[in-house]
NUPA-915317 format. One record per residue (C-alpha): residue in three letters; x, y, z. Coordinates in Angstrom, 3 decimals, always signed. Example, Ala and Ser with C-alpha at 12.3 -4.5 7.8 and 13.67 -1.06 7.14 Angstrom:
<rs>
    aa          u          v          w
   ALA    +12.300     -4.500     +7.800
   SER    +13.670     -1.060     +7.140
</rs>
This chain:
<rs>
    aa          u          v          w
   UNK    -90.242   +121.395    -27.317
   UNK    -88.936   +123.443    -29.028
   UNK    -91.217   +126.281    -31.323
   UNK    -90.371   +126.373    -35.004
   UNK    -92.133   +128.255    -37.684
   UNK    -94.965   +128.329    -36.017
   UNK    -95.538   +124.646    -34.929
   UNK    -93.883   +122.562    -32.312
   UNK    -91.486   +120.201    -33.703
   UNK    -89.622   +118.048    -30.987
   UNK    -86.277   +118.613    -30.356
   UNK    -84.626   +115.514    -31.318
   UNK    -81.683   +114.299    -29.771
   UNK    -78.460   +111.670    -30.652
   UNK    -77.666   +109.404    -27.615
   UNK    -74.229   +107.652    -28.045
   UNK    -73.819   +104.955    -25.521
   UNK    -71.085   +102.991    -25.692
   UNK    -72.216   +100.126    -23.533
   UNK    -75.601    +99.199    -24.751
   UNK    -74.474   +100.561    -28.619
   UNK    -77.967   +102.378    -29.093
   UNK    -78.588   +105.377    -30.857
   UNK    -81.809   +106.691    -30.965
   UNK    -82.473   +108.932    -33.964
   UNK    -86.328   +109.808    -35.326
   UNK    -88.252   +106.758    -35.965
   UNK    -89.255   +107.272    -39.276
   UNK    -85.720   +106.545    -40.651
   UNK    -84.373   +103.331    -41.296
   UNK    -80.508   +103.256    -40.092
   UNK    -77.489   +100.896    -41.724
   UNK    -74.786    +99.698    -38.415
   UNK    -71.601   +101.515    -39.207
   UNK    -68.465   +100.265    -36.900
   UNK    -66.609   +102.909    -35.594
   UNK    -63.362   +101.036    -36.128
   UNK    -61.914    +97.797    -36.854
   UNK    -63.291    +94.570    -34.750
   UNK    -66.359    +92.821    -34.244
   UNK    -69.819    +93.454    -34.381
   UNK    -69.551    +93.736    -30.575
   UNK    -67.542    +97.517    -30.776
   UNK    -68.912   +100.683    -30.787
   UNK    -71.733   +101.064    -33.510
   UNK    -73.334   +104.106    -35.086
   UNK    -76.408   +104.081    -37.197
   UNK    -76.708   +106.501    -40.238
   UNK    -79.955   +107.156    -41.450
   UNK    -81.268   +105.657    -45.189
   UNK    -84.033   +107.319    -45.008
   UNK    -84.810   +111.153    -44.684
   UNK    -84.094   +112.366    -41.174
   UNK    -85.355   +114.988    -38.933
   UNK    -88.290   +115.399    -41.650
   UNK    -90.050   +118.080    -38.925
   UNK    -87.050   +120.416    -39.391
   UNK    -86.912   +120.105    -43.395
   UNK    -90.455   +121.006    -43.432
   UNK    -90.773   +124.008    -40.985
   UNK    -87.126   +125.595    -42.994
   UNK    -89.135   +125.051    -46.361
   UNK    -91.967   +127.322    -44.918
   UNK    -89.818   +129.780    -43.142
   UNK    -87.723   +130.150    -47.029
   UNK    -91.382   +130.396    -48.876
   UNK    -91.746   +134.111    -47.440
   UNK    -88.410   +134.640    -48.931
   UNK    -88.440   +133.970    -52.552
   UNK    -85.842   +134.807    -55.402
   UNK    -87.057   +137.905    -55.819
   UNK    -85.918   +138.924    -51.601
   UNK    -82.275   +137.994    -52.593
   UNK    -82.509   +139.624    -55.755
   UNK    -83.285   +142.696    -54.291
   UNK    -80.785   +142.420    -51.603
   UNK    -77.925   +142.373    -54.200
   UNK    -78.834   +145.759    -55.980
   UNK    -78.441   +147.617    -52.056
   UNK    -74.865   +148.590    -51.219
   UNK    -73.244   +146.404    -49.219
   UNK    -74.164   +147.779    -45.897
   UNK    -77.778   +147.686    -46.765
   UNK    -77.351   +143.860    -48.453
   UNK    -77.869   +142.406    -45.064
   UNK    -81.022   +139.772    -45.071
   UNK    -82.502   +141.195    -41.981
   UNK    -86.010   +139.645    -41.621
   UNK    -84.756   +136.463    -43.107
   UNK    -82.164   +135.730    -40.472
   UNK    -85.027   +137.557    -38.046
   UNK    -87.175   +134.611    -39.054
   UNK    -84.817   +131.757    -38.139
   UNK    -83.984   +133.154    -35.144
   UNK    -87.447   +133.410    -33.749
   UNK    -87.961   +129.763    -35.147
   UNK    -85.069   +128.536    -32.711
   UNK    -83.176   +127.246    -35.066
   UNK    -79.913   +129.666    -35.042
   UNK    -79.935   +127.580    -31.287
   UNK    -80.245   +124.851    -31.945
   UNK    -76.845   +123.843    -31.143
   UNK    -76.455   +125.376    -27.679
   UNK    -77.465   +123.010    -24.808
   UNK    -81.157   +123.400    -23.223
   UNK    -79.218   +124.511    -19.619
   UNK    -78.382   +127.757    -21.573
   UNK    -81.385   +128.157    -23.419
   UNK    -80.932   +126.726    -26.394
   UNK    -82.155   +123.185    -27.501
   UNK    -79.177   +121.010    -27.230
   UNK    -79.611   +118.828    -30.882
   UNK    -76.515   +117.444    -32.357
   UNK    -74.520   +118.687    -35.283
   UNK    -76.612   +116.576    -37.924
   UNK    -79.762   +118.279    -36.928
   UNK    -77.773   +121.892    -37.738
   UNK    -76.504   +120.222    -40.683
   UNK    -80.211   +119.076    -41.714
   UNK    -81.467   +122.773    -41.183
   UNK    -78.490   +124.661    -43.334
   UNK    -79.069   +121.680    -46.036
   UNK    -82.740   +122.605    -46.157
   UNK    -82.488   +126.713    -46.175
   UNK    -80.072   +126.111    -49.311
   UNK    -82.275   +123.437    -51.248
   UNK    -84.931   +125.939    -50.904
   UNK    -83.045   +128.476    -52.777
   UNK    -81.941   +131.055    -49.640
   UNK    -78.851   +131.229    -48.229
   UNK    -77.771   +131.047    -44.623
   UNK    -74.233   +132.472    -44.921
   UNK    -75.885   +135.391    -43.570
   UNK    -76.411   +133.656    -40.146
   UNK    -74.795   +130.291    -40.277
   UNK    -71.952   +131.379    -37.922
   UNK    -74.038   +131.724    -35.396
   UNK    -74.421   +128.183    -34.973
   UNK    -70.930   +127.052    -34.776
   UNK    -68.905   +130.028    -33.460
   UNK    -70.212   +129.791    -30.056
   UNK    -68.461   +126.667    -29.567
   UNK    -65.468   +128.015    -28.420
   UNK    -67.573   +129.710    -25.578
   UNK    -68.891   +126.293    -24.845
   UNK    -65.978   +124.205    -24.780
   UNK    -63.499   +126.456    -23.656
   UNK    -64.980   +129.344    -21.691
   UNK    -65.518   +130.587    -18.253
   UNK    -68.810   +129.417    -16.384
   UNK    -69.201   +133.528    -16.299
   UNK    -68.380   +133.717    -20.100
   UNK    -71.351   +130.858    -20.733
   UNK    -73.782   +132.371    -18.459
   UNK    -73.425   +136.053    -19.870
   UNK    -73.452   +135.119    -23.228
   UNK    -74.868   +131.896    -24.436
   UNK    -78.630   +131.895    -23.269
   UNK    -78.656   +135.634    -24.986
   UNK    -76.898   +134.569    -28.155
   UNK    -79.734   +131.288    -28.071
   UNK    -82.876   +133.837    -27.738
   UNK    -81.104   +136.202    -30.589
   UNK    -80.683   +138.820    -28.021
   UNK    -76.721   +138.873    -29.472
   UNK    -75.293   +137.650    -32.256
   UNK    -71.968   +136.146    -32.447
   UNK    -71.276   +135.338    -36.085
   UNK    -68.168   +137.222    -37.053
   UNK    -64.696   +135.396    -36.682
   UNK    -61.674   +137.385    -37.087
   UNK    -58.600   +135.402    -38.560
   UNK    -57.683   +135.689    -41.600
   UNK    -55.514   +138.736    -42.481
   UNK    -54.282   +140.374    -46.132
   UNK    -50.688   +139.035    -45.493
   UNK    -51.030   +135.826    -44.163
   UNK    -53.693   +134.110    -45.692
   UNK    -54.193   +130.326    -44.919
   UNK    -51.033   +130.401    -42.470
   UNK    -52.875   +131.696    -39.762
   UNK    -49.657   +131.159    -37.449
   UNK    -47.926   +133.841    -39.081
   UNK    -50.809   +136.721    -38.052
   UNK    -49.256   +140.347    -37.431
   UNK    -52.675   +141.179    -35.004
   UNK    -51.275   +141.834    -31.676
   UNK    -53.146   +141.897    -28.221
   UNK    -50.456   +143.303    -25.467
   UNK    -50.646   +142.995    -22.190
   UNK    -52.092   +146.244    -20.187
   UNK    -52.798   +146.389    -16.806
   UNK    -56.064   +143.709    -16.363
   UNK    -56.559   +144.419    -19.933
   UNK    -54.987   +143.907    -23.490
   UNK    -54.477   +146.487    -26.258
   UNK    -55.268   +145.388    -29.760
   UNK    -53.386   +146.467    -32.850
   UNK    -53.643   +145.046    -36.218
   UNK    -56.143   +144.271    -39.314
   UNK    -58.311   +141.386    -40.461
   UNK    -59.770   +140.687    -44.013
   UNK    -62.956   +139.023    -45.096
   UNK    -64.447   +138.789    -41.513
   UNK    -67.701   +138.523    -42.985
   UNK    -71.144   +139.749    -40.714
   UNK    -68.647   +141.723    -38.430
   UNK    -71.096   +144.723    -39.372
   UNK    -73.748   +142.748    -38.033
   UNK    -73.120   +141.086    -35.423
   UNK    -72.401   +142.180    -31.317
   UNK    -69.848   +139.768    -30.487
   UNK    -66.604   +138.571    -32.571
   UNK    -64.278   +136.024    -32.024
   UNK    -60.618   +137.556    -32.435
   UNK    -57.572   +135.255    -32.885
   UNK    -54.139   +137.504    -31.801
   UNK    -50.608   +136.803    -30.837
   UNK    -50.020   +137.683    -27.351
   UNK    -46.280   +136.380    -27.431
   UNK    -44.129   +137.290    -30.340
   UNK    -43.269   +133.912    -32.785
   UNK    -39.576   +134.273    -32.291
   UNK    -40.256   +133.572    -28.472
   UNK    -42.388   +130.370    -28.979
   UNK    -41.224   +127.084    -29.106
   UNK    -43.954   +125.867    -31.604
   UNK    -45.363   +128.295    -34.091
   UNK    -48.803   +127.435    -32.805
   UNK    -47.794   +129.075    -29.628
   UNK    -48.363   +132.541    -28.508
   UNK    -51.817   +132.959    -30.215
   UNK    -54.841   +133.809    -27.967
   UNK    -58.494   +133.849    -28.647
   UNK    -60.560   +136.940    -27.741
   UNK    -64.524   +137.608    -27.459
   UNK    -64.903   +141.110    -28.183
   UNK    -67.953   +142.845    -27.500
   UNK    -68.415   +145.147    -30.972
   UNK    -71.061   +147.431    -29.117
   UNK    -68.555   +148.968    -26.896
   UNK    -65.291   +148.634    -29.567
   UNK    -66.319   +150.297    -32.780
   UNK    -65.262   +153.564    -32.393
   UNK    -63.171   +153.098    -30.232
   UNK    -60.175   +151.731    -31.614
   UNK    -62.131   +149.348    -33.808
   UNK    -63.276   +150.490    -37.065
   UNK    -65.179   +148.163    -39.407
   UNK    -65.665   +148.676    -43.417
   UNK    -67.359   +146.638    -45.869
   UNK    -65.874   +144.892    -48.495
   UNK    -67.336   +144.087    -52.016
   UNK    -67.458   +141.372    -53.226
   UNK    -68.782   +139.234    -55.901
   UNK    -71.300   +137.362    -53.596
   UNK    -73.291   +138.845    -51.413
   UNK    -71.551   +137.806    -48.272
   UNK    -71.569   +141.219    -46.127
   UNK    -68.026   +140.637    -45.114
   UNK    -65.844   +143.299    -43.930
   UNK    -62.033   +144.444    -43.087
   UNK    -61.378   +144.939    -39.139
   UNK    -59.136   +147.204    -38.378
   UNK    -57.762   +147.369    -34.780
   UNK    -55.897   +151.137    -33.504
   UNK    -55.229   +150.516    -29.976
   UNK    -58.451   +148.651    -28.713
   UNK    -58.381   +148.443    -24.978
   UNK    -60.417   +145.732    -24.286
   UNK    -60.827   +143.816    -20.737
   UNK    -58.988   +140.565    -19.537
   UNK    -62.714   +139.145    -18.950
   UNK    -62.274   +138.983    -22.989
   UNK    -60.026   +136.032    -22.965
   UNK    -61.180   +132.946    -23.938
   UNK    -59.333   +129.748    -22.169
   UNK    -55.316   +129.957    -21.376
   UNK    -53.188   +132.746    -23.037
   UNK    -51.326   +131.469    -25.965
   UNK    -53.432   +128.359    -26.661
   UNK    -56.020   +130.170    -29.046
   UNK    -54.689   +128.072    -32.333
   UNK    -55.462   +124.765    -30.840
   UNK    -59.126   +126.301    -29.684
   UNK    -59.838   +127.499    -33.228
   UNK    -59.132   +124.144    -34.391
   UNK    -61.249   +122.855    -32.100
   UNK    -63.987   +124.286    -34.013
   UNK    -63.242   +123.620    -37.381
   UNK    -64.518   +120.256    -37.726
   UNK    -68.315   +121.443    -36.710
   UNK    -67.686   +124.008    -39.409
   UNK    -66.694   +121.949    -41.802
   UNK    -69.609   +119.598    -41.605
   UNK    -71.991   +122.344    -41.906
   UNK    -70.727   +123.969    -44.654
   UNK    -70.545   +120.817    -46.432
   UNK    -74.678   +120.390    -45.728
   UNK    -75.163   +123.694    -47.454
   UNK    -73.175   +122.744    -50.370
   UNK    -75.464   +119.283    -50.079
   UNK    -78.679   +121.977    -49.914
   UNK    -76.966   +124.008    -53.612
   UNK    -76.379   +120.635    -55.229
   UNK    -79.991   +119.711    -54.396
   UNK    -81.331   +122.622    -55.534
   UNK    -79.277   +123.021    -58.603
   UNK    -80.661   +119.405    -59.795
   UNK    -84.100   +119.953    -59.228
   UNK    -84.119   +123.053    -61.099
   UNK    -82.240   +121.676    -63.783
   UNK    -84.599   +118.451    -64.085
   UNK    -87.190   +120.633    -63.861
   UNK    -86.063   +123.026    -66.757
   UNK    -85.469   +119.866    -68.993
   UNK    -88.909   +118.340    -68.588
   UNK    -90.445   +121.670    -69.534
   UNK    -88.107   +123.103    -72.175
   UNK    -89.397   +122.330    -75.511
   UNK    -86.818   +122.601    -78.532
   UNK    -87.345   +120.927    -82.207
   UNK    -90.645   +119.322    -80.712
   UNK    -89.530   +117.882    -77.796
   UNK    -88.398   +118.245    -74.056
   UNK    -84.661   +118.980    -74.353
   UNK    -84.696   +116.306    -71.002
   UNK    -85.329   +113.408    -73.681
   UNK    -81.638   +113.984    -74.946
   UNK    -78.885   +112.017    -73.309
   UNK    -76.687   +114.605    -73.736
   UNK    -79.170   +116.880    -71.182
   UNK    -79.761   +113.824    -68.906
   UNK    -76.244   +112.093    -68.440
   UNK    -74.919   +115.074    -66.832
   UNK    -77.715   +115.887    -64.440
   UNK    -77.890   +112.296    -63.190
   UNK    -73.931   +112.291    -62.888
   UNK    -74.198   +115.437    -60.740
   UNK    -77.162   +113.653    -58.653
   UNK    -75.055   +110.344    -58.107
   UNK    -72.271   +112.791    -56.730
   UNK    -74.147   +114.856    -54.559
   UNK    -75.682   +111.843    -52.650
   UNK    -73.045   +110.407    -52.184
   UNK    -71.046   +113.255    -50.635
   UNK    -74.226   +113.634    -48.570
   UNK    -73.404   +109.777    -46.814
   UNK    -69.724   +111.093    -45.992
   UNK    -71.259   +114.675    -44.515
   UNK    -73.667   +112.504    -42.078
   UNK    -70.740   +110.097    -41.256
   UNK    -68.785   +112.895    -40.375
   UNK    -71.918   +114.655    -38.134
   UNK    -72.138   +111.475    -36.679
   UNK    -69.228   +110.805    -35.379
   UNK    -68.964   +114.455    -34.415
   UNK    -71.856   +113.788    -32.260
   UNK    -70.510   +110.759    -30.968
   UNK    -67.213   +112.183    -29.523
   UNK    -64.948   +110.798    -31.892
   UNK    -62.410   +111.690    -33.953
   UNK    -63.286   +112.907    -37.150
   UNK    -61.014   +115.333    -38.854
   UNK    -60.614   +113.489    -42.429
   UNK    -64.382   +112.858    -42.785
   UNK    -65.185   +116.249    -41.660
   UNK    -62.305   +117.516    -44.240
   UNK    -63.447   +114.952    -46.921
   UNK    -66.994   +115.916    -46.512
   UNK    -66.452   +119.255    -47.298
   UNK    -64.342   +118.843    -50.448
   UNK    -67.052   +116.707    -51.418
   UNK    -69.603   +118.000    -50.883
   UNK    -67.790   +121.614    -52.710
   UNK    -67.043   +119.506    -55.489
   UNK    -70.594   +118.266    -56.221
   UNK    -72.474   +121.544    -55.646
   UNK    -69.784   +123.452    -58.146
   UNK    -70.633   +120.715    -60.601
   UNK    -74.552   +120.779    -60.200
   UNK    -74.323   +124.284    -60.801
   UNK    -72.246   +124.143    -64.081
   UNK    -74.717   +122.023    -65.204
   UNK    -77.402   +123.876    -63.957
   UNK    -75.907   +126.643    -66.163
   UNK    -76.118   +124.998    -68.921
   UNK    -79.017   +123.094    -68.797
   UNK    -80.876   +126.604    -68.501
   UNK    -78.259   +127.501    -71.615
   UNK    -78.846   +131.304    -72.336
   UNK    -81.778   +131.878    -69.888
   UNK    -79.196   +130.330    -66.720
   UNK    -77.247   +134.067    -67.065
   UNK    -81.321   +135.339    -66.427
   UNK    -81.470   +136.741    -63.233
   UNK    -84.714   +136.151    -62.582
   UNK    -84.207   +132.367    -62.500
   UNK    -81.879   +132.580    -59.747
   UNK    -79.399   +129.884    -61.132
   UNK    -76.167   +132.684    -61.653
   UNK    -76.869   +133.737    -58.214
   UNK    -76.946   +130.268    -56.700
   UNK    -73.941   +129.260    -58.921
   UNK    -72.020   +132.197    -58.051
   UNK    -72.544   +131.495    -54.392
   UNK    -71.799   +128.348    -54.273
   UNK    -68.202   +128.621    -55.795
   UNK    -67.264   +130.513    -52.438
   UNK    -67.093   +127.063    -51.174
   UNK    -64.157   +126.040    -53.266
   UNK    -62.168   +128.676    -51.329
   UNK    -63.777   +129.053    -48.117
   UNK    -63.775   +128.177    -45.136
   UNK    -60.907   +125.810    -46.335
   UNK    -59.547   +125.621    -49.825
   UNK    -59.598   +121.873    -51.446
   UNK    -55.868   +121.676    -52.198
   UNK    -55.264   +122.494    -48.366
   UNK    -57.652   +119.431    -47.226
   UNK    -55.843   +117.279    -50.017
   UNK    -52.616   +118.376    -48.352
   UNK    -53.865   +117.418    -44.833
   UNK    -55.365   +113.748    -46.505
   UNK    -51.815   +113.566    -48.027
   UNK    -49.925   +113.904    -44.968
   UNK    -52.560   +113.021    -41.819
   UNK    -54.558   +110.324    -42.857
   UNK    -52.056   +108.525    -45.583
   UNK    -48.784   +109.617    -44.067
   UNK    -47.019   +111.047    -47.355
   UNK    -44.198   +113.029    -46.531
   UNK    -44.885   +117.068    -45.900
   UNK    -44.807   +119.297    -48.571
   UNK    -43.245   +123.096    -48.652
</rs>
C-alpha cells in the first residue's frame, strides 16, 4: 500500500500470464479482450479497460493539482529561467509517491505498470498542471533498471524512488546533429580507470534541477565502427560532483517554461563506474527506453486535450452573444465535438501501447502511433479552445494560451511526427527507406 495525497491508495498492478490468460485490473472497470496476435481466442489475450482505470490515482492527482492553480504557473513564467522551476509542485508529487510509481518495490518504489504512470501524467495535465518539469523522473531511471549493475541499482534506485535524488536529465541532443543521434560529437575517452568527457549538449531539460544525468557519448570513433549505431556509450553522471569540475549548465530561454538547458563538457573526469551496461552499446539502451517515453508523453497529450475540451465546452455554454450561448451554434459545437472524438480515439491507442509494453510485447509501432495521434489531437483541441474563447484565449488569466504553447511542443519533441511517419513507412509498411 502506498501513501498518496494524504490518503492510502492501493498500488494496483497488472499481471499478465500466458498460460491462464488473466490480466488483473481494477475491479471497477469493464474490459474488452484484445488478441495479442492472429489466431484463435485461445491465444494470449490482453484486456483494455472500457471505463476509467486507476480512479484512486486520478482523484489523488486532482487533489494535488487543486493546490497549484493557474496563477501558480503564470507566476513561474514571470521568473527568469533559473527561478521558474515548479519546486513546490514537484515536491508534492514526490511526497505522494507518484514519481517513484514505476520503480520496483525491491528498490523502494510502487512497482506499478507503465499504464499507471500514464494515468498519473494524464491526470496532471487534465487538471491544468504540467508534468514536464518532472516526468523524466518516471522513465529515465529505466535505463539504470534494465541495464545497470547491481551496485548501480542498489545505490541509486531507492534514492530516486524516495525523492532523495533526482534523475530527470537526459543529455542526447547536440546543436549540430539534432535527431541524427548516431553522429553526435560528444566524446568520452578512456583515461586510466575512468573517462574524460568533452562536448556539448542542447535542449537538456531539467539538468539544473537534477542530481543525476544520463549522458550518451561516443567512446569509439564513428569511422572505426561497422555500424553507425555502434561506439556510443551511456553514462550516469553525478551532477553534484560534475558541475564546476568540467561540466557547465546554462539555462536556455524558450517559448514555454520547460527548464531546458545547454550543457558543456570540458575535460570532465568521470569514474569507470559511471558506465551503464557495455561500452559501445549505449544507443540500443537509449532506444530501449523510448517506447515508455512515447507512451507517457502521449498520455500527457491526452490530458491536455481533455483539459482544452472541458474549458471550451464550459466557456461555450456560458458565453452569451446575440442573446444566446455561443454553444448553440454548430460552428462552435462541431469543432469541439470532433476534437473530443479524436482525443478519445487516441486514448485507446495510448492504452493499447501501454498494455503491450506492460506485457513485455513488442510495441514500437503502437507507442509511436499513440504519441503522434495524441499530440495531433491535443494540438487541434488547443487550437479549437483558442478559437472558442476568441480574444480571451490570448489573455493569460484564462490559461488557454499557456497550455496552447505547452502542448505545441509535442509536435516536435521527444520525436517529431515526420520521424514517426518515416518509422511507420519503413518498419511497419515495409516501404523503401527514405533519404
